[in-house]
C-alpha positions as CSV (number, residue, x, y, z in Angstrom):
1,M,-11.4,-67.9,-2.2
2,S,-9.4,-64.7,-1.8
3,K,-10.9,-61.3,-2.4
4,P,-10.0,-59.2,-5.4
5,A,-7.2,-56.8,-4.4
6,L,-7.6,-53.1,-5.5
7,Y,-4.6,-50.8,-5.5
8,Y,-6.3,-47.4,-5.1
9,A,-6.4,-43.9,-3.5
10,T,-9.4,-42.1,-2.3
11,L,-8.0,-38.9,-4.0
12,S,-8.3,-40.7,-7.3
13,P,-11.6,-40.3,-9.2
14,P,-11.1,-43.5,-11.2
15,S,-10.4,-45.4,-7.9
16,R,-13.7,-44.1,-6.5
17,A,-15.6,-45.2,-9.6
18,V,-14.4,-48.7,-8.9
19,L,-15.3,-48.5,-5.2
20,L,-18.8,-47.3,-6.1
21,T,-19.2,-50.2,-8.5
22,A,-18.1,-52.7,-5.8
23,K,-20.5,-51.2,-3.3
24,A,-23.4,-51.3,-5.8
25,I,-22.9,-55.1,-6.3
26,G,-22.1,-55.9,-2.7
27,L,-18.5,-57.0,-3.4
28,E,-15.9,-56.7,-0.7
29,L,-12.4,-55.9,-2.0
30,E,-9.0,-56.2,-0.4
31,L,-8.0,-52.5,-0.4
32,R,-4.3,-51.7,-0.9
33,P,-3.8,-47.9,-0.6
34,I,-1.3,-46.2,-2.8
35,N,0.1,-42.7,-2.0
36,L,0.4,-40.9,-5.3
37,L,2.0,-37.8,-3.8
38,K,4.8,-39.9,-2.4
39,G,5.3,-41.7,-5.7
40,E,4.3,-45.1,-4.5
41,H,2.9,-45.9,-8.0
42,L,6.4,-45.3,-9.5
43,T,8.2,-48.0,-7.5
44,P,9.8,-50.8,-9.6
45,E,7.4,-53.3,-8.0
46,F,4.3,-51.4,-9.0
47,V,5.5,-50.5,-12.5
48,K,6.2,-54.2,-13.1
49,M,2.7,-55.0,-12.1
50,N,1.3,-52.0,-14.1
51,P,3.6,-50.5,-16.7
52,Q,1.2,-47.5,-17.0
53,H,1.8,-46.9,-13.2
54,T,-1.8,-45.9,-12.8
55,I,-4.4,-46.5,-10.2
56,P,-6.7,-48.2,-9.8
57,T,-5.2,-51.6,-10.5
58,L,-7.1,-54.8,-9.8
59,I,-5.5,-58.2,-9.1
60,D,-8.0,-61.0,-9.1
61,G,-6.3,-64.4,-9.1
62,D,-4.3,-64.4,-12.3
63,A,-6.2,-61.4,-13.7
64,N,-4.4,-58.1,-13.7
65,I,-6.7,-55.2,-14.9
66,T,-5.3,-51.7,-15.1
67,D,-8.1,-49.3,-16.2
68,S,-11.0,-48.1,-14.0
69,H,-13.6,-48.5,-16.8
70,A,-12.4,-52.0,-17.6
71,I,-12.3,-52.9,-13.9
72,C,-15.9,-51.7,-13.4
73,A,-17.1,-53.7,-16.3
74,Y,-15.1,-56.8,-15.2
75,L,-16.5,-56.7,-11.6
76,V,-20.1,-56.4,-12.8
77,G,-19.6,-59.2,-15.3
78,K,-17.9,-61.6,-12.9
79,Y,-19.5,-60.7,-9.5
80,G,-22.7,-58.7,-10.3
81,G,-25.0,-61.6,-11.2
82,A,-28.4,-61.2,-12.8
83,A,-29.6,-58.8,-10.1
84,H,-27.0,-56.2,-11.2
85,E,-26.8,-56.8,-14.9
86,S,-28.3,-53.4,-15.7
87,L,-25.1,-51.8,-14.4
88,Y,-23.4,-53.1,-17.5
89,P,-26.1,-54.6,-19.8
90,K,-25.5,-57.6,-22.0
91,D,-27.7,-56.2,-24.7
92,L,-25.2,-55.0,-27.4
93,V,-26.9,-51.6,-28.0
94,Q,-27.3,-50.8,-24.4
95,R,-23.7,-51.9,-23.6
96,A,-22.4,-49.8,-26.5
97,N,-24.1,-46.7,-25.1
98,V,-22.5,-47.4,-21.7
99,D,-19.1,-47.9,-23.4
100,A,-19.6,-44.6,-25.2
101,R,-20.1,-42.7,-21.9
102,L,-17.1,-44.5,-20.4
103,H,-15.0,-43.2,-23.3
104,L,-16.6,-39.7,-22.7
105,D,-15.2,-39.9,-19.2
106,S,-11.7,-41.1,-20.1
107,G,-11.3,-39.0,-23.3
108,H,-13.0,-35.8,-22.2
109,L,-14.1,-35.4,-18.5
110,F,-11.2,-37.0,-16.7
111,A,-8.6,-35.9,-19.4
112,R,-9.6,-32.3,-19.0
113,L,-9.7,-32.4,-15.2
114,R,-6.2,-34.0,-15.2
115,F,-5.0,-31.2,-17.5
116,L,-6.1,-28.7,-14.9
117,Y,-5.1,-30.5,-11.7
118,E,-1.9,-32.5,-12.5
119,P,0.5,-29.6,-13.1
120,V,-0.6,-27.9,-9.9
121,L,-0.5,-31.0,-7.8
122,Y,2.8,-32.5,-9.0
123,N,4.8,-29.8,-10.9
124,G,4.4,-26.6,-8.9
125,S,2.3,-24.9,-11.5
126,T,0.3,-21.8,-10.7
127,D,-2.0,-22.0,-13.8
128,C,-5.7,-22.3,-13.0
129,S,-6.7,-20.1,-16.0
130,I,-10.2,-19.3,-17.1
131,D,-9.4,-21.2,-20.4
132,K,-8.6,-24.4,-18.5
133,I,-11.7,-24.1,-16.4
134,A,-13.9,-23.4,-19.4
135,Y,-12.4,-26.4,-21.1
136,V,-13.7,-28.6,-18.3
137,Q,-17.1,-26.8,-18.3
138,K,-17.7,-27.6,-21.9
139,C,-18.1,-31.2,-20.9
140,Y,-21.1,-30.2,-18.9
141,E,-22.9,-29.3,-22.1
142,I,-22.4,-32.8,-23.3
143,L,-23.7,-34.3,-20.1
144,E,-26.7,-32.0,-20.1
145,G,-27.6,-33.2,-23.6
146,Y,-27.4,-36.9,-22.6
147,L,-29.5,-36.2,-19.5
148,A,-32.1,-34.2,-21.3
149,D,-34.8,-36.8,-21.3
150,R,-33.5,-39.4,-18.8
151,T,-32.5,-39.9,-15.2
152,Y,-29.1,-41.3,-15.8
153,L,-26.5,-41.0,-18.5
154,C,-27.6,-44.1,-20.5
155,G,-31.4,-44.1,-19.7
156,N,-33.4,-44.6,-16.6
157,E,-31.2,-47.3,-15.1
158,L,-28.0,-46.7,-13.2
159,T,-24.9,-47.9,-14.9
160,I,-21.1,-48.0,-14.4
161,A,-21.0,-44.9,-16.7
162,D,-22.7,-42.9,-14.0
163,F,-20.2,-44.1,-11.4
164,C,-17.2,-43.2,-13.6
165,C,-18.5,-39.8,-14.7
166,V,-19.8,-38.7,-11.3
167,A,-16.5,-39.5,-9.6
168,T,-14.8,-37.2,-12.1
169,V,-17.3,-34.3,-12.1
170,T,-17.6,-34.1,-8.4
171,S,-13.8,-33.9,-8.1
172,G,-13.6,-30.6,-10.0
173,N,-16.9,-28.8,-9.5
174,D,-15.6,-26.4,-6.9
175,V,-13.2,-25.0,-9.5
176,A,-15.1,-25.7,-12.7
177,L,-18.5,-24.6,-11.4
178,I,-21.7,-26.1,-12.7
179,D,-24.2,-23.3,-13.4
180,E,-27.5,-24.5,-12.0
181,F,-29.5,-22.5,-14.6
182,K,-27.4,-23.6,-17.7
183,F,-27.2,-27.2,-16.5
184,P,-30.3,-28.2,-14.5
185,K,-30.2,-31.8,-15.6
186,V,-26.6,-32.2,-14.6
187,N,-27.4,-30.8,-11.1
188,A,-30.4,-33.1,-10.8
189,W,-28.3,-36.1,-11.8
190,L,-25.7,-35.2,-9.2
191,K,-28.4,-34.9,-6.5
192,K,-29.8,-38.3,-7.6
193,M,-26.4,-39.9,-7.4
194,A,-25.8,-38.4,-3.9
195,E,-28.9,-40.3,-2.7
196,L,-27.2,-43.6,-3.1
197,P,-26.7,-45.1,0.4
198,Y,-23.0,-45.7,-0.1
199,Y,-22.2,-42.5,-2.0
200,K,-21.0,-40.2,0.8
201,D,-18.4,-42.6,2.2
202,T,-17.3,-44.0,-1.2
203,N,-17.2,-40.8,-3.3
204,E,-18.1,-37.6,-1.6
205,E,-15.4,-37.6,1.0
206,G,-12.6,-38.4,-1.4
207,A,-13.8,-35.8,-3.9
208,E,-13.9,-33.1,-1.2
209,E,-10.4,-34.2,-0.1
210,L,-9.0,-33.8,-3.6
211,K,-10.6,-30.4,-4.2
212,A,-9.2,-29.1,-0.9
213,L,-5.8,-30.5,-1.8
214,F,-5.8,-28.8,-5.2
215,K,-6.7,-25.4,-3.6
216,A,-4.1,-25.8,-1.0
217,K,-1.4,-26.7,-3.5
218,L,-2.4,-23.9,-5.8
219,A,-2.1,-21.4,-3.0
220,E,1.2,-22.9,-1.9
221,N,2.6,-22.7,-5.5
222,R,1.5,-19.1,-5.9
223,S,3.1,-18.1,-2.6
224,K,6.6,-19.1,-3.7
C-alpha cells in the first residue's frame, strides 16, 4: 500500500499543521516539496490537480484533498484509530467545537496573517503597518478567551485545531507580538505545544524560516 502523498512547503503554516497531525498519529507521508516563491504551485499540472493552486494538497489513492483543515480531519479519521480519536472526536458536540476553531484559523488567524505577509512576500509591498499588525493581534484576544479555563483550544485534550492554530500563530508572532501580560493563557498554550516531541522539527523550524524570510523581503522592498 502506497503512502499518502503530501504536496507541501515548510514555509507554509497550513502544511505544517498537516505535518504535525501526521506526526501525532504516527503516519508516514510521501513528501513532495513545492517552492511557492518559484511559482511551482501555478504550473498547469498542479492547477489541474488543485484548481485553487494551494498547498498543502493530499493525494491518497483516488482521494484528492486540498484544504489543510480537511486533510487533518481526514488523516485522523482514516489513519488515527481509536488511540488518536481525541484529535478529532466523533462526539458531535466535541467535533463541532473543533470545527469552530478550525474555522477560526481559516477565517481569522490565517486570513489576517496572509493579509500582512502576502503583499510583502510576493508583490514587493513595504506595508507592515501598525493597523495590519493590530488586526492580527486582535485574534489573540479570542484565543485567550477560549484558553481561559482549559489547556488546549477545545478543552484539556489536544486536537487538530491546536495544530492548525499554533502553526499560524507561531508564523507571525515576531511581527505581531504576543503580550505576555495581556495574553498569559496564549503564551502558556504555546509553551505547552512546544513540549511535543515532534514540534521543533515539524513546526518551529519552518515558522522561524518564514518569519526570517518576511523580514528579509520587507527590508529588501524598502531598500528599492
